[in-house]
N, C-alpha and C positions, 0 to 999 in steps of 0.2 A: 147641645150634645148629640141629639139624634140626627140632626142634619149634617153634622161634621164628625162622623164617628171616628175616622182615623186621627184627626187632629185632637179630638177629645181623649182618645186612648193614649196618644203620645204625651199630651199635657199632663194627664192624671198619673200616668206611669212614671214620668220623670219626677214629678213632685212627690209621689208616694215613695219612690226609692230614696230620693234625697232626704225626705223627712224621716224615714226609717233609719238611715245612716246617722242623721243628726241626733235622733232620740237615743240610739245605742251609744253614741259617743258622749252625749250628755250624761247618761247613766254611768258610763265608765269614769268620766271626769269627776262627777259628784262623789262616786265611791272613793276615788283616789284622794280627793281633798278632804274626805270625812275621817281619815285614819286618826285614831287616838283622841278624837275630839269628844268622845262620849264620857271620858273621865271627868269627875268633878274637879274643878280647879286645874283643868288641863293646861291653862296658860301659865301655871306656876310650876310645871314639871319640866325638868331639864336633864339632858344627857351630858355627862362630863367627857370632854374630848381632851386628848393630850397631843401636843405637837413637840417634836424633837428635831434637832439638827446637830450634826457632828462636825467639829472643826471648821466652822464657817460654811459648811455645805448647805444644800437646799433643805428647806423645812419638809418634814414628813409628818403628816397628821395620822396618828394611829387610831383616832376616833375613840369609840367607847371601850377600846381595849386598854384598860387602866390597871394599876396595881391595887392590891387589896387594901392598902393603908389610906388611899385617897379619900374615900367616903367619910371615914371617922374623923380625918383631919379637917375636912370642910365643915363638918357638923360642930367640931370642938372650937374652931377658930373664928367662925363667922356667924354671928347671931341671926343673920338673914336666912340661914339654912334651917328649916324645921326638921327635916328627916332625910335619910339617905337609904338607898337599897342597892346591894350588889347582886349581880347575877353571874352564875358559873354554869357552864354546860358540861356535865360529867360524861357525856357520850352515851352510847346505847346501853341499856340495862335490861337484863332478863328478869321478868317479874311474873309471879304467880300468886294466886290467892291461897292462903295457908290451908283453907279447908278443901282444896282440890289439888291433888298431887299428880294427876295424869299428865302425860306429855303434851296433850292438845290444849291444856290450860296454861301453858307457858307462853308468854308473849315477849317479843323484843320491843321494848319501848324506846323510841328515838326522840320523843319530845318531852324530856324531863329537864326541868330547870332547878338548880340549887340556888336558893335566894335567902336574903336576910329576913328576920322575923317581921320587919316592918314593911315588907314588899306589898302586901295586900292592903295596908293602910294608905300607902302612896297611890297605888293603882287599884282603885276601888271597883274590882269586878263584882258582879252580882252573886250572892251566896244563895244556895238552896238549903244548905245545912251548915251549921257552925258559924263562927264569926272571925273577923280579921284580927282581933286583939289576941286571941289565945291559940289559934289553930297552928301556928308555926313556932311556938315558944319552946316546946320540948324537943329534944333530939329524937331522931327516928320517927317524927310525925310526918304525915304526907297529906297534901291536899290534892284532890282529883276533880276532874270535870264530870259533868253529867253523863256524857257519852262513855267515859272511862268507867264510871260506876256501873253502868248497864252492862258493859263488856265483862267485868269481873264478877259482879254480884247479882245480875239480873234484877229481880224485884226485891231482893233483900235490902235491909237498911245498912248502908256501908259504914256508918259511924262506929268506930271501935273495932272494926274488922282489921285483920293483919295481912299485909302484902309482903312477900319475901323477895328480896332483891339479890340478884346475881347468884353465883355458885356458892357463896358463903351463907346464903339464905338469911341475910340480915333482915330482921323484922322491922317494918314500918307500919305504924298505926294510923288509919284514916281518921283525920280530925275535922275535915270539912269537905263539902262538895260545892263546886262552883257551877253556875249555869255555863253552858257551852260558850267558849270564847268567841266573841264576835269576829266575823271575817275581816272587819276593818280595824283589827288590833295588830300593832306591830309585834307584840308578843303572841306567839302561837305555841301552846303547850298542852299536855295532857295531865301532867303531874307537877307538883311543886314540893320540894323537900328542903329542910333547913340547910343552909350553906355550912353551918357549924358541924354538920355530920361528916363533911368531907375533910379529912386530915390534910390533904395537899393544900387546901386553902387556909385552914385554921392555923397551921404552923407558920404560914407566911403572912399572917395578919399585919405584921410590922413592915412588910416588904414594899419597896417603891420601884422595883425593877422587874418583877414577875407580872407580865401583862396578860393574865389569863382570866380576869374578871371584867365585867362592865359595871359602871357606876351611874346611878341616876339620883337626883336630889329633888326635893320639894321645897320651894321657898315659902316663907310665911305669907299668908294672905295680905298682910299689911305692907309687904314689900312691892314696890313698883317694878314692873317688868318691861318698861320701855327701853329702847336701845341705849339711851344715855345712862340709865340706872344700872343696866347690866354691864356696861363698859366700866363703870366705877367699881362694881363688885369684882369683876375679873382683874382689874388693876391691882387688887389686894393679894391675888394668888401667888405672885413671886415671893411674898413674905412667907407663905406656907411652904413653898418649895425649899427656900433657904433654911427655914427652921426645922422642918421635918425630914425632907429627903436627903439632906446633907448633914445630918446630925453626927454621922460617923464617917471617918475616912476623909476623902477629898472635900475641900471647902467649896462653897458655892461661888465665891469670887474667882478661884482658880478655874473652876468649870466654865465660867462665863468668859474669862480672859482667853481661853483656848478656842473661842468661837463656837462653843457648844450652846445649845438652847434646850430648855425643858420648861414648857409653859402649859397651863391648863385653861380651858375655855368652856363655856356653857352653850349648848345648842337646844333651842326649844324642842320639847319632845314631839309636839305636833308637826314639826318640820322634818323630823328624822326620816319618815317614810319616803318622802319625795326628794329630800335635799342631801341625804347622807352619801349616796353613791357618787353624785357629781363632785362632792367635796372629798371623796375617798375616805369616809368615816363610817364604815358599815356596822361596827359594834355587834357582829355575829347574829344580827336579826335576820330572819328568813323571809320576810315579806317585803323587802325594800324594793322600791321602784325608782323612777327618775322623772323629775319635773319636766324635762324636755319632751317626754312623750305626751304629757298633758297639753303642752303648748302645741306640739305637732298635730295631734288629733283634733284639737280645737280649731286650728287653722284649716285642717282638711274639712271639718264639718262646715265651717263658714264658706269655703270654696264650693263644696258640693251643693249647698242650698242656693248659692248665687248662680251656679251653673244651671240648676233646675229653673230658676227664675228667668235666666237668659233664654232658655229653651221656650218658656211660656211666651216671652216677648216675641221671639222669632216666629213661633207657630201662629201667634195671634196676628202679627203683621202679615203673615203669609195668607191669612184669610181675608185681608183687607179688600180684595176685589169683590167678594160677596157681601161683606159687611158694609161697604161704602154706600151701596144703594139703600140699605136699611137706614143708615145714618141720614142720607139725603131726604128720604121720605119722612123720617121723624122730625127733621128740622123744618120741612115744609109744613108739617102738621102742627108746628108750634113748639117743639121741644127746644130748650136752650142748652148751651154747651155744658153747663154744670150738671144738668140732669143726666145728660148722656155719659159724662165722666163718672157720675155715681153709678149708672147702670153697668158700665164696663168694669169698674172696680168691684161692684157687688158680684158680678159674674166670676171675676178672678178669685174673690174670697170664697165663693161657693165651690169652685174648682179645688181651691186649697183645702177646704173643709172635707170634701170627698177624699182627696189625696191623704189627708191626715188620718181618716178612719182606716183606709187601706194600709197606710204606713204603720199604724199601731198593730194591725193584724200581722204585718210582716215582722214587726218586732217580737210579737208573741211567738211566732214560729221560728224565728232566727236566734232567739235569746240563748237557747241551750247550746247550739254550736258556737255562738259567739263567746259564751262563757268558757267553753272547752279550749278555744283558740287563745283567748286573752288570759286564761288562768284566773277567772273571776267566778263569783257565785251570786251574780245579780238576779234579783227577782222582779217579775213583771209588776207585782203589786207595789214595788217601790215607786213607780210612777205616781201613784196616788199618795202613799204615806210620806214620801219625801218631797212633796209639792212639785215634782217634775211636771205634773199636769198643768201647772201655771205656765211653765216654760213651753209646753206643747201648744197650749192655746195662743200664747204670744207668738210662737213660731208660725202658727196657722195664719194669724192676722198679718204678721210681718211678711210672710211669703206671698200672701194674696195681694197686699198693697205693692210690694216691690215688683212682683211679676206683672201686675195689672196696670201700673202707673204709666209706662211708656205707651203700651197699646191704647190705653184710654185717651191720652192726649193726641196720639197719632191718628186714630180713627175718627175722632171728633173734629180734626182740623180740616177735613174735606169741605169744600163749598158745595151746597146742594145743587146749584145750577150746573156746575161742572160735572158733578156726579151723574145727574139725571140726563145730561146731554151726551154722556159717554166720553167726556174729555179724558185724556190720559192721566191716570191717577199716580202712577209710579214714577215720580220725578226723581231723577238721579242727582239731586242737589247734594252739596258737600256734607251737609248736616246728616241727611238720611244715610248716605254712604258710610260716613264715619261711625254712626251709631251701629248700623247693622254689621259692617265689617269689623268694627272694634269689638263687638260682642263675640264674634267667632274667634278673633285673635286672642281675646281674653280666655275663652274656653280652652283653646288648644295650648295656650301658654301654660295654664294650670295642669293640663293633662301631660304635657311633655315634662314639666318639672316633676310630677309624681312618678312618671315612668323612670326618669333618671334616678330619682331617690330610691325607688324600689330596687333597681338594678344594683346600685351602690351598696345598699343594705345587705342584699343576698351575696354579693361578691365579697364583702367584708366577712360575713359569716363563713363563706366557703374558704376564705384565706385562713381564718382562725382554726378551722377544722383540719386544714392540710399543712399548716406551717410546721417546720421542724421544731419540735419541743426540746430537743437535746436528749430525748429518750424515745423509746418505741412503745407506743400505747396499744398497739394492735395485739389481739389474742392474749391479753392479760386479764385474768380473773382475780378480783379482790375479795378476800374473805374477811369480813369486818369483825372487830372486837374479839380477836382470838385470845386475848388476855384471860378470858373466862375459862380457857382450858387449863390454866394454872401450870403446874409442873410438866404437863404432857404436851405443851405447845410445840416444843422442839421435836418431840417424837412424832407428833401429827405431821409436821412439815416434812420430816424424813420419809414418812409413809406415803405422802403425796408424791414425792420425787420418784418413788419406785413405780408409780402407776404409768402404764403406757400412755403416751400422748403428752406427758408432762415433761417439759424441757428443763425448767428450773423453778425454784420456789424460794421465797425470802420472807423473813419476819422483820417488820419495822414499826416504829412508834406511830407513824402516819404514812400517807402516800401523797403524791402530787394531786392537787385539787381538794384535799381534805383538811388543810390547815397544818400548822406546825407550832413548835414552841421556839422561844428566842430569848437571848440574853446578851449582855455586853461582855467583851473580852479585850484584853490588853495585848497588842502585838509587841513582842520583845525585840528590842534593837539588837543588831549584831555588829561586828567590826566592819563588815562590808556594806551593810544596808541599814539605814535608819527609817523606820516606818513613817508614813505621812500622817498617820492618825495615832492619837494617844489611846483611843478606845474605839472599837467597832462593834456595832450591834449585828449579830448573826442569827438568822432564822435557821432552825435545825431539825434534823430527824435523828433518832437513835436507830441504827440499822445493824444487820448482821453481815457476814462476809459475802453473801450472795446477792445483796441488794443491787449493786451496780451491774453485774452480768444479767440479772433477771430483767431489769428495765432497759438493758442495753445502752447504758450511759457510756460516754467516751472519756477515758482518762488521758489527759494531755501531758501531764508530768507525774512521775512517781509510780506508785504501786497501789493495788487494792488492799483492803483488809484481808488478812490471811491467818490460817491456823498455825502457820509456821512462825508467827511473831506474836508477842504479847502486845495487842493493840488497845489495851484498856486506857492508855494515855495518848492515843493517836487521834488525828482528825484529818478529814479530807475536805478541802474548801473548793468553791467554784471560782471561775475566772473573775467574776465581778468582785468577789471578796479580795482576791489577790491584787487586782488592779486598784481597788479602793485603798487598801493598805499601802500599796506602792512597792510590793515585792515583785521583782523580776524573776527571782529563783526562790519560790516559796518553800520548796521541799527541804525539810531539815530544820526549818525555823519553828518558833514556839509561840503559842497563844496562852495567856494566863487568864484564868477565871478569877476575878476579884473577890467573889463570894467566899471562896475557901483557898485561894492561892494555888489551885491545882493547875499544872502545866500540861498542855497538849502539844504534841509534836506533829507538824504538818507532814503527812506522808504522800500526799497526792493533790493534784488540781484536776477537777473534772470540767468538761465543757459545760457552759451555762445551760441550765434546764429550767423549764417553766413549772412552777408549782401552783400557779393561780392563773386567772384569765389574762388576756392580752390588753386589758385596761391598765395593767400595772407592769412596770419595768421589772426585769429579773433583779432580785435583791441579793445582797451578800448572803451566802448560804454555807452551812457546814454539815457534814455527816459524821456523827460520833458512833463509835462502836458500842454495841449493846453491853459488851463485857466491862465497860468503864463504870457502870452502875452510878454514873454521875447524876442522872435524873431518874426519879421513880415516877414514870408516867403511867397513867391509868388507861391508856388506849393501846391497842396493838392490832396490826393487820398482817395478813399473809398474802403476798402477791405471787400468783402462779402463772408462769408463761406456758401456754399450750401450743401444740402443733395445730396448724389450720385443719379444719374438717372434723366432722363428727363431734361438734362442740357440745351438743345436748347429752350425748353419751358420756363424754368426759366429765361434764358437770354432775351428771347423775352419779357417776362413780365417786367423785369427790364428796358428794352429799352423803352417800352410803358410808364412806369412811368417817365423815364427821359424826354421823349418828352412832357409830361404834365407839367414838370417844366421848360424845356428849349427847346421849339419847334424849334428854329432856330440854335441849336447847335448840332453838330454830337455826337452820343453816342460812346465814345472811350473806349473800354474795352480790357482786356487781361486776361490770366490765370497766376497765380503766378508761377506754375510749368513751364509754357512756358517761363516766364521771366528769370528763373534760367537756363533753357536750352539754352537760347540765349547767356548767358555768355560764353558758351563753343562752340558757333557756329563755331569759327575759328578752334578749335581742331576737331570738328565733320567733317567739310569740309576736313581738311587735312587728317584725318583718312580715309575718303572715297576715296580720291585721292590716298592715300598711298596703300589702299587695291587693287584698280584697277591696279596700276602699279606693285604691287606684283604679282597679278594674271598673268599679261602679261609677267613679267620676268620669272615666273615659266613655262608658256606656251612656251616661247622662249627656255628656258633651256631643256624642254622636246623634242623639235625639235632636239636639239643637241644630246641628249641621244639616240633618235631614229636613228639619223645618225650613231652614234658610234655602235649601236646594228647591223645595216646593215653591217658595216665594220667587226665587230667581227664574224657575221654569215658567211660572205663571206670568211674570213680568215680560219675559222674552218669547212668549208663545207665538206671537205673530212673526217675530223675526225668524224663529226656527222654521215656521211654515214657509216663509219666503225663501229661505236658504234651501229647504228641501225641494221646493218647486224648481229652483235654479240648479238643482243637481247635487246638493250636499249629501254625503253619505252619513250613515248612522254613526260611524267612527268619528267623523269630522264634528258632528253635532255634540257627541259625548265629550270629545276633547275640548270643544269650545266652552261647554258648561263647567267641566271639571277644572280647567286651567285657572279659572277665577278663584276657586276655593284652595287650590294647591298653593297659589301665591300667598293667600292669607295664612295657611298652615306654615309655610316657609318663614314668614315674618314672625309667627308665634314661636317657632323653634329658635330663631335667633334671639328673641327676647328671653326665652326660657333657659337657654344654656348658661349665661352668667348667673342667673338667679339660683339655679340648681347647683352650680359649682360652689358658690359662696355658702349655701345652706349645708351641703354635704361635707364640704371641707371643715366647717365648724363642728359637725357631728363627729367626723373622724378624729378630731382633736382629743376626744375622750379615750382613744385607744393609744397605748404606748407603742403598739405595733399595728400598722394599718396599711391598706392598699393605697396606691396612687390612682387617681381617676384618669384612665386612658381615654384617648379620642374615640375609641370604638364604642364606649358607653353612650356618648352623645350621638354618634352616628346611628346606633341601633334605635335610640329613642326617637330621633328625627325621622328615620326611615319608617318606624312603626307608626308614628303619627300620620305620615304621608299615606301609608297603605290603608290605615283605618279611615282616613278622610276620603280617599279615593273609592273604597268599597261603599262607604255610606252615601256618597254623592252619586255614584254610578247608577244605583237603582232608579232614582228619579230622572237622571240624565238620559238613560236608555228609554225610559217610559216616554219622555218628551220627544226623543229622537224618532221613535217608531210610530208616534201618533199621526193620524191622518191630517195632512196640512190643510185640507179643505175646511175642516171644522174650525180651525183657528183663523182662517182668512175670510170665512163667510161673514157677511154683514148681517146684523140682526134685523 
């Protein structure tokens, strides 16, 4: 190390950076794979998924969004099911401790779950106080986490204390305290309340069409959970659908004859975190990830460590001129080849061990920013507690052996007589050329693939942020859960409209990006047009007359809701709904709601607009007027369109107005464009992490290329001297040395292009709306690789070109 400081620094730096990357990725992957596995009998917990299809159309899996009646039906009809639990999200709730009435003691709680009384028996979170059997049995009881208890009660005993919910100050008694929820839990909540407390769920306990709850079941421990046994259990579910879901009205047989489908399946709960999004079954959980990122980062980790090992090989062989005489002398003194191989492998492992120590220090310093970028809460101590240290030791040995193997055999292959006579050592035989050049091609193939992938990821994100949504999301402020204003909600909206800078304001049950409600409707036939569907499922918002102009949506046919008409029985549908029904002239036609035979007249068709991410196609959608009172929804939002400029002043003015209406309630606002950006937060995080690892892999590859340029300059030292004596310029010598490497990089780019195209084309398939990969992406990646290689090689090439030729031609 002391005699070859530059090579030692390059070797250790490359290995240390690679090891730090691999350790960080290993911690990330382990955390992803550990989700929900801490529950007792985790392998017997399942999410209930529902799949539907209309009139022979494509199947649509709604995932954990199931009806309230499903859980009890499964428990009643199938002895394999030990228990079930339903979860309902009631939305944001204003909460305060009964003993503290000041405004600063009011909190807007966003992580409340309404659950069945058996929820904590199925999901056995750790208790600090209370027990799973009794804590959710009584109405208006509430279970809180340790952090929530400290927030409201400081050091007081929370058990028996009363928390007041919302404007009606409904009392909830604290009956238990849980330890803080582990970060690797798919459920993340601060409070649990009994689902029976919420009348909107209780009155629909019989319902099979209201898909606003999620259902999980626990199978008995005696039940086998292998694939064959689960398939047999799921095969029984059509019997439940026939008996329970079609007990009234339309028969199951008629439903099937029309090409409709309604089936239920079970998904292992331990698979939900990583496999729900690819299967489009999100179940309203907030921690979902994607298994493809685990695969992608694992592959990146493998490539980075291999790149670092390739660097070590190249840099070690570059030293062969100086190490060859050492080998020759050792052999003359009696050393055998196996001893020398052991020596070089031991050196490589020692380099690897030093690099591992530095790599762990890098992890210690980089873990906090990595957590922020990746949205994780990984702890350095988990390297010890979760046995990642075994992986680190294995990585150290693997890296040392892999990096040292080729140099060991290469350096010990020299014959001592030839070495000591000074015979040319650097023979350009096919094997040596293929190995050295092949390593460079491999390095830059990986680098070019990663460059292309990074460009595609960020281009897709850019496309998602700029694509026409069918509405204008700019300069729109969303005030959440304004239902808590009660009878003054409309007055508050009118007061906002009077403020300078406010263009328009609208009240709606939800907003794009925040979810919706849905139900089935029957399109009525007319004398001129017969619908293609006997029933259509419509996602919906309840809106006022100003919703469409506030969001600047485009009406293609008909008119908007208006005070000049009684629109309590009117509906506005989107293009997709009209096309799916088969109506060419939808305005004036009717939709009937089977639940109560209410008829809605179609008064307009709006241009398709996105309410969710571009992973999903635009779905059939309907806007109902709030005056219809058809649905009593417990969420409400006010959308406010502002004039550009002085945004902070305008928001401050709105907050002041809010305080005059609800002084004890926090002003909860966001921007609509920010809400849409949040839909792609996972992709944004992964894109950033991907870009960082791409940069590091390129850096490591450049170290290897630098090592090979040293080797080449050393091998051709006398040739360069002769050329300079004969009049070759510095530019000519630099071009001579660089040309060889640029050929290798060109080969690497040609190999990388099809690999990257296949990989990213598969990734883009997850998006219903996506970019096409233009030629310019590949051109930029190839040109970047060329430029990076040229800059890397030029340093050593220029150094060799300006060296005194006398020193290279002089005989010893």
